C-alpha positions as CSV (number, residue, x, y, z in Angstrom):
1,M,120.2,78.3,114.6
2,R,123.3,78.7,112.4
3,C,123.9,76.7,109.3
4,G,127.4,76.7,108.0
5,S,127.5,75.1,104.5
6,P,127.4,77.1,101.2
7,R,124.2,75.2,100.3
8,N,122.5,76.2,103.6
9,P,124.1,79.5,104.7
10,A,123.6,81.2,108.0
11,P,120.2,82.9,107.9
12,S,121.5,85.7,110.1
13,R,123.9,86.7,107.2
14,F,122.2,85.6,104.0
15,G,118.8,85.9,102.5
16,L,117.6,82.9,100.4
17,I,116.0,82.7,97.0
18,R,114.3,79.7,95.5
19,S,114.7,79.2,91.7
20,G,114.2,76.2,89.5
21,G,113.5,74.0,92.6
22,E,116.7,74.8,94.4
23,T,117.5,77.3,97.2
24,F,120.5,79.6,96.9
25,P,121.9,82.5,99.0
26,L,120.5,85.8,97.8
27,N,123.0,87.9,96.0
28,A,125.7,85.2,96.0
29,E,125.8,85.3,92.2
30,L,126.7,89.0,92.5
31,G,129.7,88.2,94.7
32,D,128.0,88.9,98.0
33,T,129.7,86.0,99.9
34,D,129.9,87.8,103.2
35,G,126.1,88.1,103.5
36,T,123.6,90.8,102.9
37,P,122.8,92.9,106.0
38,A,119.2,93.2,107.0
39,G,117.5,96.1,105.3
40,F,115.7,96.9,102.1
41,S,117.7,94.2,100.2
42,R,116.9,91.6,102.9
43,P,113.9,92.8,104.9
44,T,113.9,90.4,107.9
45,Y,111.0,90.4,110.3
46,Q,113.3,91.9,113.0
47,W,114.4,94.7,110.6
48,L,110.8,95.4,109.7
49,S,109.9,95.5,113.4
50,S,112.5,98.2,113.9
51,L,110.9,100.6,111.4
52,P,108.9,103.5,112.8
53,T,105.2,102.8,113.1
54,D,104.1,106.4,113.0
55,P,103.3,106.9,109.2
56,D,104.9,110.4,109.1
57,Q,108.1,109.2,110.8
58,L,108.1,106.1,108.6
59,L,107.7,108.2,105.5
60,D,110.6,110.5,106.6
61,H,112.7,107.4,107.2
62,L,111.9,106.0,103.7
63,Y,112.7,109.2,102.0
64,A,116.0,109.4,103.8
65,K,117.0,105.7,103.2
66,T,115.6,104.8,99.8
67,P,118.4,104.6,97.3
68,R,118.3,107.4,94.7
69,I,117.8,106.2,91.1
70,E,118.8,108.4,88.2
71,G,115.8,109.3,86.1
72,R,113.2,108.3,88.6
73,E,111.1,110.7,90.6
74,R,111.9,110.6,94.3
75,D,108.2,110.1,95.2
76,Q,108.1,107.1,92.8
77,A,111.2,105.5,94.2
78,V,109.8,105.6,97.7
79,F,106.4,104.3,96.5
80,E,108.2,101.4,94.8
81,Q,110.3,100.8,97.9
82,I,107.2,100.3,99.9
83,G,105.8,98.1,97.2
84,D,108.9,95.9,97.4
85,L,108.1,95.3,101.1
86,L,104.4,94.4,100.6
87,G,103.4,90.7,100.8
88,R,106.1,89.9,103.3
89,V,105.3,88.5,106.7
90,M,105.7,91.5,109.0
91,P,104.3,93.0,112.2
92,P,100.8,94.3,111.7
93,R,101.7,97.7,113.0
94,T,104.5,98.0,110.5
95,A,102.2,96.9,107.7
96,A,99.5,99.5,108.7
97,A,102.2,102.2,108.9
98,L,103.5,101.3,105.4
99,Y,99.9,101.6,103.9
100,R,99.3,104.9,105.7
101,A,102.7,106.3,104.6
102,A,102.1,105.2,101.0
103,A,98.8,107.1,101.0
104,K,100.7,110.3,101.9
105,I,103.0,110.2,98.9
106,P,102.1,112.8,96.3
107,G,100.4,111.3,93.2
108,V,99.1,108.1,94.8
109,T,95.6,107.4,93.6
110,E,93.0,104.6,93.6
111,A,93.3,102.1,90.7
112,P,89.8,100.7,90.2
113,G,90.8,98.2,87.4
114,A,93.8,96.8,89.2
115,E,94.8,93.2,88.5
116,D,97.8,91.0,89.3
117,A,99.9,88.8,87.0
118,L,97.3,86.1,87.1
119,G,94.5,88.5,86.2
120,R,92.9,88.5,89.7
121,R,91.1,91.8,90.0
122,G,91.0,93.7,93.3
123,L,91.3,97.0,95.1
124,G,94.3,98.9,93.8
125,I,96.4,101.9,94.5
126,S,98.8,103.4,92.0
127,R,101.3,106.0,91.1
128,S,102.5,107.3,87.8
129,D,106.1,108.5,87.4
130,E,105.8,111.3,84.8
131,Q,109.5,111.6,84.5
132,N,110.2,108.1,83.2
133,G,106.7,107.2,82.1
134,V,106.1,104.3,84.4
135,Y,102.7,103.5,86.0
136,T,102.8,101.1,89.0
137,E,99.8,99.6,90.7
138,W,99.4,97.4,93.8
139,V,96.5,95.0,94.0
140,F,94.7,93.9,97.2
141,D,92.0,91.3,97.8
142,R,88.5,92.9,98.0
143,Q,87.5,90.7,100.9
144,D,90.4,90.6,103.3
145,F,92.7,93.3,101.8
146,S,95.6,90.9,101.6
147,Y,98.3,91.8,99.0
148,L,97.8,90.0,95.7
149,G,100.5,91.4,93.5
150,H,101.5,94.4,91.3
151,R,101.8,95.6,87.7
152,S,104.0,98.2,86.1
153,R,103.6,99.5,82.5
154,L,104.9,102.3,80.3
155,T,102.7,105.4,79.9
156,K,104.8,106.9,77.1
157,D,106.8,105.6,74.2
158,T,110.5,105.1,74.9
159,S,113.5,103.9,72.9
160,Y,112.9,100.3,74.1
161,A,109.1,100.0,74.0
162,K,105.7,101.6,73.3
163,A,103.3,103.2,75.7
164,G,101.1,100.5,77.3
165,T,103.9,97.9,77.4
166,L,103.8,95.7,80.5
167,L,107.1,96.0,82.3
168,D,106.6,93.9,85.3
169,S,103.9,92.0,87.1
170,S,103.6,89.6,90.1
171,A,101.1,87.5,91.9
172,L,101.6,86.4,95.5
173,L,100.2,82.9,95.8
174,R,101.1,82.0,99.3
175,S,103.4,83.1,102.2
176,A,104.3,81.2,105.3
177,I,106.7,80.9,108.1
178,V,108.9,77.9,108.4
179,D,111.2,76.6,111.1
180,K,114.4,76.2,109.0
181,A,116.1,78.3,106.4
182,G,115.4,77.0,102.9
183,R,112.5,74.8,104.0
184,R,109.2,75.1,102.1
185,P,105.9,75.0,103.9
186,D,104.9,71.8,102.2
187,D,108.2,70.0,103.0
188,T,107.5,67.0,105.2
189,K,111.1,65.8,105.5
190,G,113.4,67.2,108.2
């Protein structure tokens, strides 16, 4: 299927984001009018399927392909890159490889008191970036191990905030597959 209007762009070229009740092409506000290729910025199911499913090979791939960010530990950047992929619909073998790869990153530990943006407590894994003082945890449901969300906070005082300040948090409420770009699972109109 190819959609050609700016309000409903071709899904093979654009990711979509829903904000304020409307659907827009991902990154169009940044001047990306030619479309974002599949990859970390637009992780399509097909792209996720192409990733190595051996945890060691996947980890090598992630270290090679994750963008470098000044002031951030390399291990933390890869940990956060994996976190950005969590909660997406993906092949089970890819998901398992991502979890196993994350466990091999130096500094990854259990986070017994992990909770998402809604305060749902669950099983957690975390990593603290000592270089920039950021602690990140991922939260999983205790029953079925599904991804619930994440939290990041400062571990040391900075020029912009004190230690303990919440930087970012999320809660995944639902994910689904739909048959048309921009359509929501609860849409009943064609």
